[in-house]
DRENVO-895425 format. One record per residue (C-alpha): residue number from 0; residue in one letter; x, y, z. Coordinates in steps of 0.02 Angstrom, whole numbers. Example, Ala and Ser with C-alpha at 12.3 -4.5 7.8 and 13.67 -1.06 7.14 Angstrom:
residues 2
SETOR    i  aa      px      py      pz
SETOR    0   a     615    -225     390
SETOR    1   s     684     -53     357
//
This chain:
residues 134
SETOR    i  aa      px      py      pz
SETOR    0   x   -2492    3356   -3112
SETOR    1   x   -2671    3455   -3157
SETOR    2   x   -2668    3474   -3354
SETOR    3   x   -2562    3313   -3391
SETOR    4   x   -2660    3202   -3537
SETOR    5   x   -2719    3053   -3456
SETOR    6   x   -2626    2864   -3508
SETOR    7   x   -2708    2756   -3615
SETOR    8   x   -2799    2604   -3513
SETOR    9   x   -2777    2440   -3562
SETOR   10   x   -2907    2306   -3538
SETOR   11   x   -2871    2145   -3581
SETOR   12   x   -2967    1942   -3579
SETOR   13   x   -2940    1787   -3603
SETOR   14   x   -3098    1671   -3600
SETOR   15   x   -3116    1457   -3655
SETOR   16   x   -3250    1418   -3787
SETOR   17   x   -3279    1259   -3694
SETOR   18   x   -3351    1336   -3524
SETOR   19   x   -3478    1423   -3630
SETOR   20   x   -3525    1286   -3710
SETOR   21   x   -3567    1208   -3529
SETOR   22   x   -3644    1383   -3480
SETOR   23   x   -3765    1376   -3627
SETOR   24   x   -3812    1208   -3604
SETOR   25   x   -3850    1222   -3420
SETOR   26   x   -3895    1389   -3398
SETOR   27   x   -4016    1445   -3532
SETOR   28   x   -4038    1634   -3455
SETOR   29   x   -3865    1640   -3489
SETOR   30   x   -3873    1732   -3632
SETOR   31   x   -4023    1854   -3582
SETOR   32   x   -3928    1890   -3422
SETOR   33   x   -3764    1946   -3520
SETOR   34   x   -3800    2003   -3695
SETOR   35   x   -3869    2145   -3793
SETOR   36   x   -4036    2098   -3895
SETOR   37   x   -3938    2113   -4037
SETOR   38   x   -3803    2027   -3983
SETOR   39   x   -3897    1868   -3931
SETOR   40   x   -3969    1867   -4123
SETOR   41   x   -3814    1853   -4186
SETOR   42   x   -3761    1731   -4053
SETOR   43   x   -3889    1610   -4089
SETOR   44   x   -3896    1619   -4281
SETOR   45   x   -4070    1712   -4305
SETOR   46   x   -3966    1819   -4424
SETOR   47   x   -3850    1963   -4445
SETOR   48   x   -3878    2121   -4357
SETOR   49   x   -3851    2295   -4425
SETOR   50   x   -3718    2282   -4275
SETOR   51   x   -3610    2146   -4373
SETOR   52   x   -3530    2147   -4546
SETOR   53   x   -3543    1976   -4608
SETOR   54   x   -3546    1804   -4537
SETOR   55   x   -3421    1723   -4426
SETOR   56   x   -3427    1538   -4461
SETOR   57   x   -3426    1504   -4271
SETOR   58   x   -3550    1383   -4172
SETOR   59   x   -3663    1494   -4029
SETOR   60   x   -3535    1433   -3895
SETOR   61   x   -3390    1513   -3999
SETOR   62   x   -3486    1674   -4040
SETOR   63   x   -3541    1695   -3869
SETOR   64   x   -3364    1667   -3780
SETOR   65   x   -3285    1795   -3918
SETOR   66   x   -3418    1929   -3891
SETOR   67   x   -3418    1892   -3703
SETOR   68   x   -3217    1911   -3711
SETOR   69   x   -3206    2090   -3811
SETOR   70   x   -3342    2153   -3660
SETOR   71   x   -3238    2099   -3539
SETOR   72   x   -3085    2198   -3630
SETOR   73   x   -3194    2359   -3643
SETOR   74   x   -3260    2350   -3472
SETOR   75   x   -3053    2333   -3405
SETOR   76   x   -3016    2450   -3506
SETOR   77   x   -3167    2578   -3440
SETOR   78   x   -3113    2544   -3252
SETOR   79   x   -3111    2680   -3150
SETOR   80   x   -3197    2792   -3273
SETOR   81   x   -3362    2691   -3265
SETOR   82   x   -3382    2538   -3197
SETOR   83   x   -3498    2427   -3328
SETOR   84   x   -3575    2258   -3341
SETOR   85   x   -3565    2151   -3481
SETOR   86   x   -3745    2195   -3529
SETOR   87   x   -3695    2364   -3547
SETOR   88   x   -3560    2372   -3653
SETOR   89   x   -3613    2314   -3838
SETOR   90   x   -3493    2248   -3962
SETOR   91   x   -3543    2315   -4141
SETOR   92   x   -3448    2347   -4308
SETOR   93   x   -3386    2143   -4314
SETOR   94   x   -3254    2128   -4452
SETOR   95   x   -3129    1961   -4468
SETOR   96   x   -2969    2044   -4532
SETOR   97   x   -2876    1870   -4556
SETOR   98   x   -2905    1690   -4514
SETOR   99   x   -2955    1676   -4341
SETOR  100   x   -2943    1874   -4295
SETOR  101   x   -3059    1999   -4270
SETOR  102   x   -3082    2206   -4245
SETOR  103   x   -3234    2263   -4186
SETOR  104   x   -3321    2429   -4079
SETOR  105   x   -3369    2415   -3901
SETOR  106   x   -3499    2557   -3837
SETOR  107   x   -3556    2575   -3670
SETOR  108   x   -3737    2580   -3607
SETOR  109   x   -3711    2659   -3465
SETOR  110   x   -3708    2858   -3394
SETOR  111   x   -3582    2925   -3517
SETOR  112   x   -3564    2884   -3678
SETOR  113   x   -3405    2784   -3708
SETOR  114   x   -3344    2683   -3876
SETOR  115   x   -3176    2602   -3908
SETOR  116   x   -3099    2460   -4018
SETOR  117   x   -3088    2307   -3960
SETOR  118   x   -2962    2175   -4073
SETOR  119   x   -2975    1974   -4034
SETOR  120   x   -2889    1845   -4075
SETOR  121   x   -2918    1650   -4070
SETOR  122   x   -2815    1535   -3975
SETOR  123   x   -2817    1355   -3953
SETOR  124   x   -2956    1330   -3836
SETOR  125   x   -3066    1509   -3849
SETOR  126   x   -3010    1695   -3883
SETOR  127   x   -2879    1842   -3833
SETOR  128   x   -2964    2010   -3854
SETOR  129   x   -2890    2175   -3798
SETOR  130   x   -2966    2373   -3794
SETOR  131   x   -2853    2521   -3775
SETOR  132   x   -2964    2678   -3733
SETOR  133   x   -2856    2835   -3747
//
């Protein structure tokens, strides 16, 4: 059908915090490979960047898990439009909207400017994130 609007795309991801505790302990280069400089500063507690509006109270492994989950949701929602690696997606404007629930925006740093909202919730062992691209 030509001229028909594109259907919204849903991307979702779930990750376990325990996995990120192990990754941070065993692979020191993990943060550099998968996260932007601003995200790394927030994960390691070196200060709140302007990407993040507030402190979360999460430990570094949980912060890495939460951001990775949000990045993966954005990547999956953009699949077919542009192929992005986690290091090419930056999560910003991060706000806690309720205990254990956050909203953020994500932007693709690839060839085309992409931006989408991402919602994140904590679950028993980690986080669940979803992103809808119109």
